[in-house]
C-alpha positions in Angstrom: -12.5 70.2 59.5 -13.6 69.5 63.1 -15.0 66.3 64.7 -18.4 66.8 66.3 -18.5 64.2 69.1 -22.2 64.3 69.7 -23.3 64.2 66.0 -20.3 61.9 65.2 -19.4 63.6 62.0 -16.8 65.8 60.5 -17.7 69.5 60.0 -15.8 72.2 58.1 -15.4 75.2 60.3 -13.7 78.5 59.4 -15.6 80.6 61.9 -14.2 82.1 65.1 -16.1 82.1 68.4 -15.9 85.3 70.3 -16.8 85.1 74.0 -17.2 87.8 76.6 -17.9 87.3 80.3 -18.5 89.9 82.9 -16.7 89.9 86.2 -19.8 88.9 88.2 -22.9 87.1 87.0 -25.9 86.4 89.1 -28.1 83.4 88.3 -31.2 82.0 90.0 -31.4 78.5 88.5 -29.3 75.4 89.3 -28.4 74.5 85.6 -26.1 77.2 84.5 -25.5 77.3 80.7 -22.9 79.2 78.7 -25.4 81.9 77.6 -26.2 82.7 81.3 -22.6 83.7 82.0 -21.2 85.1 78.7 -22.1 86.8 75.5 -21.3 84.8 72.4 -21.0 85.6 68.7 -20.0 83.5 65.8 -20.7 83.5 62.0 -21.8 79.9 62.2 -25.2 80.1 63.8 -25.4 76.3 64.3 -22.3 76.3 66.5 -23.5 79.5 68.2 -26.9 78.1 69.1 -25.5 74.9 70.4 -22.8 76.4 72.5 -25.3 78.8 74.1 -27.1 75.8 75.6 -23.9 74.2 76.8 -24.2 73.4 80.5 -21.1 74.5 82.3 -22.2 74.2 86.0 -24.8 72.5 88.2 -25.5 74.4 91.4 -25.6 72.2 94.5 -26.2 75.0 97.1 -29.7 75.4 98.6 -30.0 79.2 99.0 -26.9 81.1 97.8 -23.3 80.5 96.9 -20.5 82.0 94.9 -18.4 80.1 92.3 -15.2 81.4 90.8 -14.9 80.2 87.2 -12.0 80.3 84.9 -12.5 81.1 81.2 -10.0 78.3 80.5 -12.5 75.8 81.9 -15.1 77.3 79.5 -12.7 76.9 76.6 -12.0 73.3 77.7 -15.7 72.4 77.7 -16.2 74.0 74.3 -13.3 72.0 72.9 -14.8 68.8 74.1 -17.5 69.4 71.5 -15.5 71.3 68.9 -11.8 70.5 69.4 -10.5 72.7 66.5 -12.8 75.7 67.0 -10.9 78.9 67.4 -12.0 80.9 70.5 -11.3 84.6 71.2 -11.9 85.7 74.7 -13.0 89.4 74.8 -13.9 89.5 78.5 -12.6 88.5 82.0 -10.1 85.7 82.4 -11.9 84.7 85.7 -15.4 85.5 86.7 -17.8 84.9 89.6 -21.1 83.0 89.3 -23.3 84.3 92.1 -26.2 82.0 92.8 -29.2 83.0 94.7 -32.4 81.0 94.5 -35.6 82.7 93.4 -37.4 81.5 96.5 -34.7 83.0 98.7 -34.9 86.4 97.0 -38.6 86.5 97.6 -38.2 85.7 101.3 -40.3 88.0 103.5 -37.3 88.6 105.7 -35.6 90.4 102.8 -38.3 93.2 102.9 -37.8 93.5 106.7 -34.0 93.8 106.2 -34.5 96.6 103.7 -36.9 98.5 106.0 -34.5 98.2 108.9 -31.6 99.3 106.7 -33.5 102.4 105.6 -34.4 103.3 109.2 -30.8 102.9 110.3 -29.5 105.1 107.4 -32.2 107.8 108.1 -31.3 107.9 111.8 -27.6 107.9 111.2 -27.8 110.6 108.6 -29.9 112.8 110.8 -27.5 112.3 113.7 -24.5 113.2 111.5 -26.2 116.4 110.3 -27.1 117.4 113.9 -23.6 116.8 115.2 -22.0 118.7 112.3 -24.3 121.7 113.0 -23.3 121.6 116.7 -19.6 121.3 115.9 -19.5 124.3 113.6 -22.0 126.3 115.7 -24.6 126.9 113.0 -27.2 128.1 115.4 -24.9 130.8 116.9 -23.9 131.9 113.4 -27.5 132.2 112.3 -28.3 134.2 115.4 -25.5 136.6 114.8 -26.3 137.0 111.1 -30.0 137.6 111.8 -29.2 140.2 114.5 -26.8 141.9 112.3 -29.3 142.2 109.4 -32.5 142.7 111.3 -31.2 144.5 114.4 -33.0 142.2 116.8 -32.3 138.8 118.4 -33.5 135.7 116.6 -36.1 133.4 118.0 -34.6 130.4 116.3 -37.3 130.1 113.7 -36.4 132.5 110.9 -35.9 132.5 107.1 -32.3 131.5 107.6 -33.2 128.2 109.3 -36.0 127.5 106.8 -33.8 128.0 103.7 -30.9 126.1 105.3 -33.3 123.1 105.9 -34.5 123.3 102.3 -30.9 123.5 101.0 -30.0 120.3 102.9 -32.9 118.5 101.3 -32.0 119.8 97.8 -28.3 118.9 98.3 -29.2 115.3 99.3 -31.4 115.0 96.2 -28.7 116.3 93.9 -26.0 114.1 95.5 -28.1 110.9 95.1 -29.3 112.1 91.7 -32.8 110.7 92.3 -36.2 112.1 93.1 -38.6 109.3 93.7 -38.0 106.8 91.0 -36.6 109.3 88.5 -33.0 110.2 87.8 -32.2 113.9 87.7 -29.2 113.8 85.4 -27.6 111.1 83.3 -24.3 111.3 85.2 -23.5 108.7 87.9 -23.5 110.0 91.4 -20.5 109.8 93.7 -22.4 107.1 95.6 -22.8 105.0 92.5 -19.1 105.5 91.6 -18.0 104.4 95.1 -20.4 101.4 95.1 -19.0 100.3 91.7 -15.5 100.6 93.0 -16.4 98.6 96.1 -18.0 95.8 94.0 -14.9 95.6 91.8 -12.7 95.4 94.9 -14.9 92.6 96.4 -14.9 90.6 93.1 -11.1 90.9 92.8 -10.6 89.8 96.4 -12.9 86.8 95.9 -11.2 85.7 92.7 -7.7 86.1 94.2 -8.7 84.3 97.4 -10.2 81.3 95.5 -7.1 81.1 93.2 -4.8 81.0 96.2 -6.9 78.3 97.9 -7.2 76.5 94.5 -11.0 76.3 95.0 -11.9 78.0 91.7 -13.4 75.9 88.8 -10.4 75.7 86.5 -8.6 73.3 84.2 -6.5 70.6 85.7 
């Protein structure tokens, strides 16, 4: 038997609530409900539907902000409604609610930032390739190979240079595992693996920092 404070009645509950929250959840609305930050399952559909709509946070930031939330605070909020409900946490013990308003994400400056970033990456990649070729002396090697095979000096525009340029382009496509909007293989690329590792490190640093400063949303 559990006491439902809102309905003011006793209910018989033998169900168990299973809750799973990811390490980082992005939202774009100020009223954050439990279904926005966690996956829930329970044999009692009434309890499940009600807890999905449980408001756990009200965003007060205008554009973007991060909140570190403890799963114990979620359990505390659930027990305010169902004090005797058994809860099994299947996810993170601390998670980040990353708020960014929908108006801010559609800001025209965001597109400009993406364009500038693409230009910077393109120029940086081209510069890196050129400096690598100069360091290892690719031009001299091609000249020597061409003269060895053809018996005459190279003019700098031969089949070796053409195939080398095509090989660089193919290598980049294979490395990023994308051609246009399509993925070449199902395996993650080294870049995706490194980005995932970077995201995990950032999330752990944010959570540990907030816990040390005691600025996370936690139980008293």
